[in-house]
BAFI-3210 file (N, C-alpha, C; in Angstrom, 3 decimals, decimal comma, padded with zeros to 6 digits):
// residues 314
n [1|2|3|4|5|6|7|8|9|10|11|12|13|14|15|16|17|18|19|20|21|22|23|24|25|26|27|28|29|30|31|32|33|34|35|36|37|38|39|40|41|42|43|44|45|46|47|48|49|50|51|52|53|54|55|56|57|58|59|60|61|62|63|64|65|66|67|68|69|70|71|72|73|74|75|76|77|78|79|80|81|82|83|84|85|86|87|88|89|90|91|92|93|94|95|96|97|98|99|100|101|102|103|104|105|106|107|108|109|110|111|112|113|114|115|116|117|118|119|120|121|122|123|124|125|126|127|128|129|130|131|132|133|134|135|136|137|138|139|140|141|142|143|144|145|146|147|148|149|150|151|152|153|154|155|156|157|158|159|160|161|162|163|164|165|166|167|168|169|170|171|172|173|174|175|176|177|178|179|180|181|182|183|184|185|186|187|188|189|190|191|192|193|194|195|196|197|198|199|200|201|202|203|204|205|206|207|208|209|210|211|212|213|214|215|216|217|218|219|220|221|222|223|224|225|226|227|228|229|230|231|232|233|234|235|236|237|238|239|240|241|242|243|244|245|246|247|248|249|250|251|252|253|254|255|256|257|258|259|260|261|262|263|264|265|266|267|268|269|270|271|272|273|274|275|276|277|278|279|280|281|282|283|284|285|286|287|288|289|290|291|292|293|294|295|296|297|298|299|300|301|302|303|304|305|306|307|308|309|310|311|312|313|314]
n.u [052,464|055,238|055,676|055,024|056,956|059,999|062,755|061,953|061,926|060,110|058,938|057,399|055,434|053,996|053,510|053,920|056,430|058,130|057,776|058,889|061,599|062,347|061,940|063,768|066,166|066,052|065,252|062,936|061,318|058,645|055,556|052,831|050,321|048,457|045,370|044,667|047,098|047,789|046,283|047,496|049,252|052,030|052,474|053,174|055,953|056,591|055,686|057,432|059,874|059,433|059,233|061,802|063,295|062,222|060,223|057,406|053,928|050,826|047,628|045,746|042,492|040,071|037,512|035,424|033,580|034,621|035,723|038,410|041,398|042,518|040,444|039,802|042,146|044,453|047,112|047,245|045,835|047,195|048,093|049,548|049,427|047,002|045,660|043,595|043,417|041,572|041,321|039,987|040,451|041,555|044,662|045,851|045,151|046,600|049,127|048,906|048,786|051,302|053,014|052,316|053,035|055,743|056,995|056,737|058,220|061,289|063,132|066,619|068,432|068,878|070,115|070,202|071,320|073,901|074,834|075,369|077,448|080,156|080,835|082,053|084,060|082,684|083,785|085,745|084,376|082,086|078,473|076,891|074,424|071,538|069,319|066,031|063,478|060,129|057,779|054,933|052,210|052,449|054,931|057,237|057,618|057,732|060,086|061,918|061,736|062,775|065,383|066,793|067,519|069,390|072,757|075,996|077,380|075,571|073,987|074,056|071,348|068,331|065,793|062,495|060,330|057,143|056,514|055,963|057,070|058,897|060,074|061,977|064,800|064,676|063,739|065,907|067,875|066,639|066,507|069,203|070,037|069,300|070,125|072,542|074,006|075,125|073,041|071,865|070,812|069,421|071,363|072,231|074,409|075,828|077,946|077,105|077,476|078,420|076,983|075,599|072,639|070,316|068,102|065,210|063,049|060,513|061,430|061,599|062,360|062,839|064,232|066,641|068,565|071,766|072,605|074,805|077,663|080,280|077,489|075,476|073,558|070,790|069,223|066,300|064,348|060,842|057,417|054,863|054,914|052,870|051,367|053,121|056,057|059,143|058,941|058,081|057,721|059,314|061,904|062,018|061,607|063,867|065,760|065,393|067,148|069,119|068,018|068,523|070,272|068,876|066,967|063,782|061,141|057,781|056,304|053,899|051,223|049,163|047,349|048,943|051,549|054,584|053,852|053,617|056,238|057,532|056,537|057,709|060,365|060,342|059,847|062,230|063,966|064,446|064,264|061,321|059,161|056,384|054,899|052,886|049,272|048,368|050,391|050,589|050,010|048,422|047,000|047,492|049,348|051,036|049,026|048,083|050,429|050,676|048,292|048,588|050,598|053,197|054,762|056,632|056,295|054,486|055,338|055,611|056,131|057,981|059,677|060,787|063,314|065,236|064,421|064,939|067,705|068,622|067,785|069,439|071,835|071,755]
n.v [070,746|071,123|069,583|067,106|066,553|066,186|068,415|069,997|073,211|076,141|078,887|082,038|084,387|087,557|089,073|089,282|090,028|089,573|086,830|086,003|086,761|085,220|082,637|082,574|082,689|080,513|078,311|076,420|073,165|072,976|074,824|076,389|078,387|081,239|081,746|084,297|085,572|084,433|085,761|088,106|090,079|089,849|087,310|085,654|085,796|084,477|081,879|081,223|081,209|079,128|077,053|077,054|076,236|073,831|073,739|072,588|073,528|074,477|075,917|077,688|077,967|080,398|079,528|076,601|076,968|078,965|080,563|079,400|081,197|080,335|079,807|082,116|083,175|083,371|082,741|080,934|078,863|076,997|074,674|074,807|074,750|073,305|071,958|072,512|073,557|074,332|076,850|075,765|073,087|069,960|069,553|067,118|066,850|068,828|067,779|065,490|066,469|067,628|065,381|063,978|065,719|066,366|063,911|063,170|062,393|064,113|066,704|066,708|068,078|071,544|071,687|073,507|075,719|074,801|074,542|077,111|077,895|078,178|080,008|079,937|082,385|084,310|084,045|086,459|088,717|087,133|086,949|089,866|090,547|091,664|090,578|091,236|091,314|091,435|091,240|090,343|089,610|086,325|086,191|085,747|082,982|082,251|083,542|082,147|079,644|080,235|081,354|079,313|077,867|079,452|079,811|080,144|082,023|083,669|086,102|089,630|090,323|091,957|092,662|093,585|093,325|093,392|093,945|093,907|096,750|096,097|093,742|093,503|093,046|090,521|089,042|089,215|087,842|085,338|084,503|084,551|082,443|080,216|080,491|079,854|082,004|085,249|087,053|090,271|093,286|096,035|098,892|102,331|103,268|100,868|098,835|096,766|093,266|090,077|087,012|088,056|088,993|091,521|093,054|094,968|095,678|096,384|098,952|102,592|103,721|103,927|101,487|101,676|101,880|103,354|106,170|105,898|103,960|102,168|100,161|100,986|100,645|102,766|104,393|105,991|108,455|109,214|109,755|107,149|104,848|103,518|102,748|101,785|101,658|100,250|100,354|098,201|099,135|101,451|100,358|098,850|100,853|102,444|100,857|100,879|102,287|100,369|098,270|096,105|094,530|093,369|091,041|090,385|089,831|089,418|088,346|086,499|088,397|091,088|093,707|096,007|096,821|097,242|096,318|098,293|099,246|096,924|096,637|098,882|098,072|095,824|097,040|098,314|096,347|094,336|091,013|089,603|088,309|086,630|085,230|082,308|081,806|079,482|078,759|080,967|082,537|084,795|086,011|088,705|091,065|089,678|089,015|091,502|092,387|090,505|090,921|093,505|093,154|093,235|091,126|088,655|085,966|083,567|081,855|078,853|078,606|076,632|076,505|078,963|079,883|078,536|079,530|082,317|082,297|081,041|082,883|084,972|084,217|084,359]
n.w [203,620|203,978|206,249|205,299|203,448|204,201|204,380|202,304|200,776|200,967|199,157|199,290|197,513|196,976|194,780|191,210|190,222|192,402|192,604|190,170|190,451|192,686|191,680|189,557|190,965|192,803|191,309|191,349|191,655|191,448|191,353|192,967|191,737|192,203|190,615|189,809|189,280|186,867|185,052|184,454|182,020|182,133|183,022|181,029|180,875|183,227|182,683|180,602|181,948|183,785|181,922|180,810|183,011|183,535|185,453|187,064|187,243|188,845|188,695|191,167|192,151|193,369|194,190|193,771|191,721|190,165|187,136|185,321|184,421|182,050|180,339|179,018|178,135|175,556|175,879|177,990|177,053|175,629|176,661|179,051|182,636|182,984|184,935|187,762|191,135|194,162|196,728|198,812|198,767|200,174|201,971|201,230|198,574|197,340|197,806|196,272|193,629|193,574|193,839|191,504|189,398|189,890|189,780|187,180|183,963|183,278|181,583|180,594|183,193|183,300|180,829|178,716|179,974|180,526|177,972|177,175|178,709|177,967|175,393|172,124|170,386|167,751|164,337|162,553|160,117|157,922|157,552|156,205|156,828|158,717|161,263|162,080|164,509|165,555|168,212|170,282|172,301|173,386|172,382|173,921|174,372|171,703|170,880|172,460|171,209|168,688|169,138|170,346|168,179|166,911|165,931|167,605|166,191|164,879|162,649|163,566|165,651|166,203|168,474|169,265|171,887|173,204|176,528|180,128|182,088|184,089|183,398|181,468|181,876|182,966|180,794|179,032|180,514|180,676|177,946|177,288|178,747|177,285|174,686|172,180|171,114|172,297|174,399|175,015|176,720|174,939|174,382|174,149|171,539|171,260|169,337|166,610|166,571|165,173|166,387|168,484|170,197|170,474|172,680|173,043|175,489|177,816|178,191|178,137|175,786|172,272|170,081|167,531|164,446|163,929|161,794|160,247|159,154|160,967|161,929|164,717|167,765|168,376|170,884|171,597|173,105|173,145|172,013|172,129|169,435|167,020|169,154|171,072|173,172|173,699|170,091|167,400|164,816|164,915|165,062|162,628|160,698|161,035|159,894|157,186|155,330|155,007|153,730|151,834|153,162|155,196|157,074|158,114|160,501|161,730|164,664|166,656|168,154|169,497|167,782|165,486|165,363|163,742|161,212|159,174|159,102|158,323|155,747|154,515|154,705|153,041|150,568|150,349|149,714|151,568|152,985|153,993|156,541|158,181|161,091|160,865|161,004|162,352|164,184|165,783|168,885|169,215|166,426|165,269|164,815|162,855|161,019|160,029|158,825|156,787|155,361|154,288|152,542|153,474|154,322|152,723|152,933|154,878|157,826|159,680|163,227|164,011|161,878|161,675|162,682|161,041|158,580|158,757|159,173|156,841|154,922|155,572|154,564|151,882]
ca.u [053,405|056,590|055,752|054,895|058,154|061,162|063,786|061,384|061,994|058,948|059,064|056,105|055,519|052,671|053,356|054,530|057,845|058,804|057,743|059,850|062,957|062,592|062,034|065,017|067,278|065,938|064,982|062,097|060,832|057,190|054,954|051,395|050,134|047,098|044,866|044,668|048,394|047,870|045,532|048,326|050,010|053,411|052,607|053,853|057,351|056,666|055,567|058,659|060,908|059,109|059,564|063,259|063,855|061,444|059,446|055,989|053,075|049,384|046,906|044,869|041,308|039,464|036,404|035,168|032,809|035,278|036,160|039,874|041,886|042,858|039,263|039,713|043,479|045,105|048,414|047,085|045,041|048,063|048,503|050,197|048,547|045,661|045,026|043,273|043,012|040,920|041,857|039,257|040,811|042,306|046,109|046,231|044,985|047,773|050,245|048,694|049,234|052,756|053,628|052,059|053,764|057,182|057,504|056,622|059,544|061,833|064,218|067,944|068,415|069,690|070,946|070,413|072,242|075,251|075,244|075,829|078,460|081,384|080,528|083,215|083,948|082,393|084,888|085,637|083,747|080,814|077,333|076,677|072,997|070,965|068,010|065,173|062,306|059,164|056,821|054,120|051,567|052,904|056,241|058,339|057,830|058,147|061,505|062,659|061,762|063,638|066,772|067,443|068,046|070,399|074,106|076,788|077,904|074,450|074,075|073,516|069,891|067,697|064,444|061,593|059,282|056,275|056,382|055,850|058,265|059,844|060,456|062,942|066,053|064,372|063,651|067,281|068,511|065,992|066,913|070,642|070,185|069,026|070,573|073,990|074,574|075,081|071,864|072,074|069,840|069,774|071,894|072,604|075,798|076,469|078,265|076,493|078,476|077,911|076,916|074,942|071,218|070,047|066,677|064,548|061,810|060,315|062,137|060,853|063,051|062,742|065,495|066,813|069,936|072,415|072,483|076,080|078,390|079,711|076,174|075,343|072,204|070,404|068,078|065,761|063,099|059,816|056,074|054,566|054,749|051,947|050,824|054,086|057,457|059,702|058,043|058,629|057,761|060,477|063,080|061,993|061,752|065,261|066,610|065,051|068,308|069,975|067,037|069,028|071,044|067,992|065,973|062,899|059,915|056,836|055,780|052,608|050,973|047,961|047,532|049,559|052,889|055,582|053,380|053,985|057,690|057,918|056,224|058,760|061,578|060,201|060,012|063,644|064,766|064,643|063,498|060,366|058,355|055,447|054,503|051,588|048,154|048,229|051,377|050,547|049,096|047,484|047,293|047,140|050,440|051,401|047,912|048,103|051,603|050,375|047,188|049,013|051,671|054,511|055,507|056,716|055,950|054,082|056,206|055,309|057,152|059,021|060,602|061,170|064,758|065,953|064,052|065,669|069,137|068,866|067,624|070,568|073,010|071,561]
ca.v [070,296|071,059|068,461|065,862|066,362|066,695|069,041|070,894|074,650|076,802|080,327|082,692|085,680|088,188|089,761|088,493|090,356|088,837|085,416|085,785|086,860|084,052|081,440|082,634|082,422|079,222|077,262|075,415|072,054|073,033|076,072|076,612|079,765|081,753|081,921|085,716|085,912|083,948|086,671|089,262|089,908|089,485|085,895|085,016|085,677|083,449|080,581|080,954|080,850|077,769|076,119|076,987|075,532|072,607|073,854|072,261|074,427|074,247|077,110|077,485|078,811|080,889|078,651|075,499|077,413|080,066|080,267|079,531|082,205|079,736|079,787|083,352|083,660|082,568|082,283|079,797|077,826|076,214|073,442|075,002|075,020|072,829|071,416|073,526|073,268|075,478|077,134|074,968|071,677|069,391|069,484|065,875|067,034|069,584|066,834|064,575|067,172|067,784|064,078|063,621|066,589|066,308|062,591|062,962|062,444|065,457|066,914|066,746|069,306|072,728|071,408|074,739|076,589|074,285|074,743|078,478|078,217|078,656|080,271|080,317|083,701|084,230|084,401|087,781|088,691|086,442|087,589|091,292|090,722|091,884|089,965|092,061|090,561|092,126|090,297|090,844|088,553|085,006|086,310|085,259|081,573|082,195|083,910|080,987|078,611|080,664|081,600|078,025|077,403|080,363|079,382|081,104|083,049|084,168|087,523|090,520|090,168|092,991|092,224|094,373|092,498|094,120|093,280|094,835|097,585|095,524|092,393|093,512|092,382|089,101|088,433|089,090|086,755|084,086|084,109|084,288|081,124|079,103|080,792|079,700|083,335|086,111|087,913|091,393|094,368|097,103|100,101|103,329|103,317|099,560|098,394|095,472|092,225|088,720|086,214|088,817|089,298|092,733|093,053|096,124|095,232|097,007|100,237|103,756|104,273|103,145|100,998|101,833|101,803|104,623|106,575|105,730|102,729|100,876|100,294|100,931|100,840|104,107|104,361|107,345|108,723|109,816|109,224|105,822|104,678|102,382|102,378|101,092|102,014|100,394|100,009|097,420|100,035|102,330|099,583|098,509|102,068|102,900|099,956|100,997|102,609|099,187|097,243|094,926|093,719|093,085|089,972|090,824|089,059|089,759|087,167|086,574|089,593|091,877|095,008|096,084|097,388|096,580|095,976|099,352|099,244|095,742|096,950|099,786|097,271|094,999|097,926|098,700|095,198|093,364|089,762|089,805|087,138|086,752|083,943|081,909|081,867|078,277|078,702|082,215|082,613|085,840|086,305|090,093|091,737|088,999|089,064|092,810|092,414|089,693|091,517|094,698|092,787|093,528|089,872|087,862|084,564|083,191|080,751|078,262|078,917|075,604|076,707|080,370|080,059|078,105|080,440|083,575|082,060|080,759|084,140|085,852|083,732|084,575]
ca.w [202,591|204,541|207,185|204,542|202,629|204,957|203,571|201,304|201,022|200,378|198,954|199,116|196,830|196,882|193,495|190,138|190,115|193,478|192,237|189,081|190,987|193,536|190,841|188,807|191,878|193,494|190,330|192,014|190,843|191,362|191,832|193,023|191,281|192,325|189,262|189,478|188,688|185,490|184,197|184,151|180,769|182,422|183,373|179,899|181,265|184,261|182,021|179,847|182,921|184,238|180,846|180,683|184,162|183,701|186,691|186,883|188,017|188,863|189,133|192,324|192,011|194,606|194,544|192,857|190,567|189,454|185,768|185,250|183,481|180,760|179,483|178,244|177,777|174,510|176,366|178,888|176,405|174,753|177,316|180,351|183,766|182,649|186,119|188,754|192,500|194,790|198,051|199,791|198,656|201,304|201,719|200,553|197,143|196,904|197,805|195,157|192,431|193,678|193,529|190,111|188,487|190,133|189,412|185,734|183,312|183,170|180,639|181,185|183,984|182,994|179,653|177,954|180,710|180,353|176,581|176,984|179,715|177,310|173,994|171,315|169,767|166,315|163,451|161,949|158,799|157,931|156,907|156,408|157,065|160,041|161,476|162,924|164,951|166,404|168,784|171,393|173,081|172,965|171,772|174,753|174,043|170,299|170,839|172,990|170,179|167,587|169,520|170,595|166,894|166,375|166,310|168,373|165,294|164,086|162,302|164,602|165,690|167,016|168,821|170,105|172,478|174,118|177,820|181,242|182,239|185,041|183,003|180,372|182,254|183,132|179,472|178,528|181,260|180,289|176,599|177,303|179,373|176,362|173,328|171,969|170,930|173,475|174,429|175,914|176,627|174,013|174,986|173,159|171,109|171,130|167,979|166,317|166,349|164,958|167,595|169,541|170,075|171,255|172,972|173,645|176,126|179,110|178,248|177,678|174,635|171,044|169,539|166,100|163,948|163,656|160,399|159,542|159,461|161,364|162,534|166,172|168,253|168,782|171,785|171,496|173,800|172,308|172,257|171,593|167,992|166,828|170,456|171,932|173,387|172,356|168,993|166,285|163,661|165,049|164,689|161,210|159,892|161,113|159,104|155,765|154,479|154,834|153,419|151,127|154,108|156,328|157,116|159,203|160,695|162,791|165,330|167,322|168,951|169,234|167,168|164,157|165,443|162,901|159,874|158,224|158,985|157,545|154,354|154,038|154,541|151,841|149,418|150,291|149,307|152,636|152,965|155,082|156,885|159,287|161,656|160,327|161,941|163,162|165,262|166,549|170,028|168,785|165,020|165,053|164,103|161,601|160,060|159,371|157,948|155,606|154,611|153,547|151,624|154,048|154,458|151,496|153,200|156,223|158,218|160,990|164,231|164,049|160,760|161,592|162,876|159,836|157,491|158,934|158,984|155,427|154,194|155,867|153,835|150,435]
c.u [054,816|056,737|055,696|056,154|059,355|062,231|063,265|061,563|060,851|059,194|057,675|056,317|054,122|052,532|054,213|056,026|058,650|058,873|058,782|061,278|063,306|062,777|063,354|066,206|067,241|065,743|064,156|061,663|059,327|056,697|053,436|051,173|048,677|046,594|044,837|045,978|048,445|047,114|046,350|049,113|051,432|053,576|053,216|055,333|057,524|056,592|056,833|059,792|060,670|059,505|061,069|063,886|063,195|060,751|057,986|055,146|051,606|048,710|045,923|043,726|040,816|038,386|036,200|034,474|033,449|035,715|037,669|040,296|042,142|041,669|039,185|041,070|044,100|046,465|048,288|046,360|045,872|048,644|049,115|049,157|047,146|044,934|044,752|042,955|042,209|041,482|041,151|039,625|041,661|043,800|046,550|046,093|046,136|048,984|050,137|049,154|050,754|053,455|053,504|052,941|055,278|057,767|057,356|058,012|060,002|062,884|065,544|068,103|069,411|070,577|071,237|071,402|073,679|075,758|075,791|076,953|079,737|081,110|081,814|082,989|083,640|083,608|084,664|085,025|082,384|079,733|077,268|075,229|072,697|069,639|067,242|063,895|061,425|058,126|056,087|053,519|051,917|054,331|057,387|058,650|058,262|059,629|062,373|062,811|062,735|065,097|067,517|068,101|069,071|071,788|074,858|077,320|076,809|074,664|073,589|071,990|069,303|066,238|063,733|060,479|058,455|056,151|056,281|057,160|059,298|060,443|061,476|064,222|065,842|064,296|065,040|067,980|067,956|066,476|068,405|070,934|070,100|069,605|072,078|074,696|074,455|073,884|072,103|071,005|070,340|070,232|072,357|074,095|076,495|076,726|077,711|077,563|077,798|077,898|076,258|073,483|070,923|068,536|066,253|063,201|061,705|061,040|061,219|061,593|062,869|064,136|065,512|068,270|070,481|072,346|073,781|076,746|079,727|078,425|076,233|073,871|072,001|069,137|067,561|064,443|062,111|058,466|055,924|054,443|053,950|051,462|051,825|055,411|058,086|058,750|058,763|058,730|058,979|061,752|063,120|062,234|063,195|066,180|066,348|066,262|069,223|069,153|067,595|069,853|070,196|067,112|065,094|061,652|059,083|056,259|054,418|052,437|049,691|048,321|048,214|050,944|053,862|055,150|053,805|055,501|058,184|057,650|057,293|060,069|061,495|060,411|061,475|064,554|065,032|063,837|062,612|059,454|057,383|055,099|053,106|050,525|048,117|049,182|051,399|049,580|048,018|047,864|046,812|048,193|050,836|050,278|047,910|049,271|051,339|049,314|047,629|050,191|053,070|055,386|055,483|056,222|055,481|054,805|055,748|056,456|058,293|060,040|061,162|062,677|065,518|065,655|064,846|067,158|069,478|068,772|068,818|071,851|072,944|072,100]
c.v [070,142|069,873|067,121|065,535|066,960|067,260|069,980|072,350|075,312|078,304|080,907|084,046|086,268|089,104|089,031|088,782|089,626|087,356|085,107|085,778|085,654|082,794|081,416|082,269|080,999|078,049|076,122|074,303|072,151|074,374|075,948|078,084|080,171|082,147|083,388|086,162|085,531|084,853|087,903|089,044|089,413|088,017|085,095|084,806|084,571|082,058|080,219|080,559|079,441|076,738|075,947|076,171|074,178|072,584|073,557|073,226|074,082|075,521|076,757|078,489|079,285|079,930|077,605|075,981|078,525|079,628|080,447|080,506|081,615|079,698|081,015|083,877|082,784|082,041|080,998|078,635|076,977|075,006|073,601|075,245|074,493|072,204|072,531|072,895|074,465|075,644|076,324|073,488|071,233|069,352|068,217|065,996|067,863|068,647|065,866|065,207|067,309|066,482|063,747|064,428|066,451|064,981|062,274|063,038|063,877|065,510|066,794|068,070|070,345|072,528|072,678|075,658|076,116|074,573|076,140|078,849|078,745|078,806|080,591|081,691|083,540|084,653|085,782|087,659|088,026|087,272|089,073|091,566|091,037|091,149|090,834|091,287|091,456|091,150|090,924|089,661|087,168|085,009|085,764|083,798|081,413|082,537|082,787|079,926|078,970|080,722|080,335|077,514|078,321|079,918|080,491|082,240|083,610|085,635|088,384|090,532|091,178|092,619|093,285|093,450|093,370|093,328|094,330|095,544|096,981|094,202|092,351|092,771|090,896|088,381|088,223|087,919|085,403|083,612|083,831|082,905|080,002|079,308|080,588|081,033|084,126|087,052|089,030|092,456|095,443|098,335|101,045|103,253|101,986|099,254|096,993|094,449|090,900|087,959|086,922|089,079|090,458|092,881|094,369|095,649|095,912|098,326|101,365|104,474|103,333|102,714|101,196|101,686|103,209|104,924|106,446|104,429|103,055|101,057|100,135|101,065|102,305|103,990|105,787|107,459|109,377|109,230|107,818|105,884|103,402|101,841|101,797|101,840|100,897|099,866|099,209|098,297|100,950|101,607|099,339|099,742|102,560|102,069|100,058|101,367|101,419|097,988|095,985|094,012|093,237|091,881|090,269|089,957|089,644|088,469|087,465|087,859|090,297|093,177|094,940|096,686|096,571|096,342|097,016|099,400|098,070|095,974|097,870|099,024|096,413|095,836|098,321|097,523|094,171|092,092|089,748|088,600|087,486|085,356|083,586|081,851|080,668|078,252|079,961|082,095|083,646|086,248|087,713|090,804|091,005|089,014|090,385|092,888|091,640|090,368|092,721|094,414|093,058|092,284|089,104|086,439|084,427|081,894|080,183|078,518|077,905|075,765|078,127|080,566|079,696|079,019|081,742|083,389|081,799|082,048|085,067|085,415|084,040|085,943]
c.w [203,175|205,485|206,448|203,749|203,349|204,019|202,505|201,732|200,271|200,302|198,698|198,444|196,695|195,673|192,457|189,994|191,176|193,135|191,161|189,622|191,854|192,695|190,074|189,688|192,429|192,548|190,934|191,068|190,622|191,887|191,851|192,707|191,447|190,941|188,836|188,856|187,208|184,517|183,799|182,865|181,020|182,797|182,232|180,213|182,299|183,634|181,256|180,785|183,448|183,178|180,717|181,805|184,390|185,065|186,383|187,714|187,846|189,347|190,247|192,241|193,372|195,093|193,457|191,589|189,772|188,055|185,674|184,170|182,105|179,807|178,581|177,785|176,706|174,958|177,159|178,239|175,460|175,484|178,689|181,434|183,580|183,837|187,106|190,097|192,997|196,190|199,139|199,745|199,839|200,967|200,999|199,043|196,556|196,799|196,623|193,840|192,414|193,281|192,044|189,159|188,652|189,673|187,926|185,102|183,083|182,067|181,367|181,916|183,492|181,757|178,867|178,645|180,525|178,941|176,347|177,933|179,088|175,828|173,242|170,688|168,289|165,501|162,873|160,559|158,865|157,253|157,230|156,777|158,526|160,101|162,464|163,242|165,819|166,913|169,961|172,136|172,530|172,445|172,594|174,424|172,586|170,163|171,391|171,909|169,059|168,014|169,920|169,313|166,261|166,835|167,041|167,509|164,384|163,693|163,475|164,520|166,658|167,226|169,642|170,565|173,414|175,420|178,903|181,524|183,176|184,590|181,873|180,699|182,460|181,806|178,882|179,198|180,849|178,928|176,521|177,888|178,347|174,966|173,190|171,723|172,232|173,383|175,438|175,703|175,670|174,790|173,894|172,830|170,955|169,650|167,757|165,961|166,021|166,286|168,757|169,178|171,010|171,432|173,608|174,177|177,488|179,280|177,808|176,561|173,451|170,597|168,025|165,732|163,727|162,163|159,621|159,969|160,108|162,175|164,053|166,536|168,615|169,632|171,926|172,245|172,847|172,626|171,698|170,071|167,775|168,169|171,421|172,037|174,208|171,288|167,920|165,045|163,719|164,635|163,188|160,344|159,890|160,234|157,607|154,898|154,200|154,382|152,783|152,028|155,288|156,043|158,308|159,282|161,819|163,339|165,957|168,130|168,556|168,525|165,826|164,190|164,594|161,481|158,843|158,019|158,169|156,063|153,758|153,817|153,274|150,581|149,236|149,960|150,371|152,367|154,203|155,269|158,000|159,791|161,152|161,425|162,879|164,346|166,125|167,719|169,739|167,363|164,687|164,228|162,819|160,566|159,302|158,398|156,656|154,735|153,791|152,602|152,142|154,129|153,142|151,706|154,641|156,597|159,561|161,966|164,210|162,926|160,709|161,727|161,608|158,658|157,575|158,664|157,528|154,605|154,404|155,138|152,356|150,005]
res [m|e|s|a|y|p|g|m|r|v|y|l|a|n|n|l|m|m|a|y|n|q|a|e|a|a|q|p|v|f|a|f|v|e|d|g|f|t|k|l|p|e|f|e|m|m|m|a|l|f|s|a|m|d|t|r|w|v|s|v|m|d|t|q|g|a|t|p|a|r|k|s|s|p|l|l|d|v|g|a|g|i|f|e|l|t|k|a|d|h|p|s|q|f|a|q|y|f|d|m|m|v|n|a|p|r|r|s|p|r|a|a|a|r|a|t|a|s|r|p|a|p|a|a|g|g|s|r|k|l|i|l|i|g|s|s|t|g|g|v|e|a|l|r|s|i|l|v|g|f|p|f|d|c|p|p|t|l|i|v|q|h|t|g|k|n|f|g|s|g|l|v|s|l|l|d|r|i|c|p|a|r|v|r|a|a|e|d|g|i|a|l|e|p|g|h|v|y|i|a|a|g|q|r|r|h|m|g|l|s|s|r|k|p|l|r|l|r|m|k|e|g|p|d|i|s|g|h|t|p|s|v|d|a|l|f|t|s|a|v|p|y|g|k|d|v|v|a|t|i|l|t|g|m|g|q|d|g|a|r|g|l|l|d|l|r|k|a|g|a|k|t|f|a|q|d|e|k|s|s|v|v|y|g|m|p|r|v|a|w|d|i|g|a|a|q|q|q|v|p|l|v|r|m|a|s|t|l|l|q|a|s|k|a]
***
């Protein structure tokens, strides 16, 4: 490949964390990905980064008869990485895929990154509402879809996303790249401000709200809640005393984390939603929330941002 394309720079990575860091720094136009990497839960982060940078990628199989990961993964079965090569294929076939994918029409380069280069400061006052979001499998791309639609002066937004322990900072950086509001990692004692999105992911502490105003984040160590740390249920439950000022939703994901907390929020006067089945990569957490009556409405992903923002104005 290097001899066929003068000036090409090639980066090699033997684990997913190295690959993520290299891709974030180098912003490659193309990636060959060993199919085994695509089977890891954290590959969801890799796909979201590729999407944000408009990096094309192709999975490479061990052998011709191997079953591609996309056959059994709901994450990979939504259109990404649909072409496969094998390690035995001739270099000309790799070059053919490279030419085909790289020469396909591209988005305006780094448009989202430029949009966040200079964020205006949110005006004082504004909505008293808080937006709370819980998500798991498929949630990284869902959060990208939602936060692109949040304005620079959005209500304080708190998010718990289940992800690998080493990928929390990468998720914050990725979402801050595309969101008009400021995205930052959740830290103990931070005062909540309009125009800010706070994310708990890959941490060994639960995120919650302080018990007095002005509201601040409270990061607390403890055992798993609903099978997770950080836990969506922990966040939602901590917000029950402020229920009438809360708008909350559960996005795509396995299991039931967040459903009980969402029900408690609804009983406390919060406006509650769940992602609908058709737009969910995994209809687990939102299904439980809907089945137990925790969510007032099921919402397609494409309408989730506008739904949350409209609810926060009422």
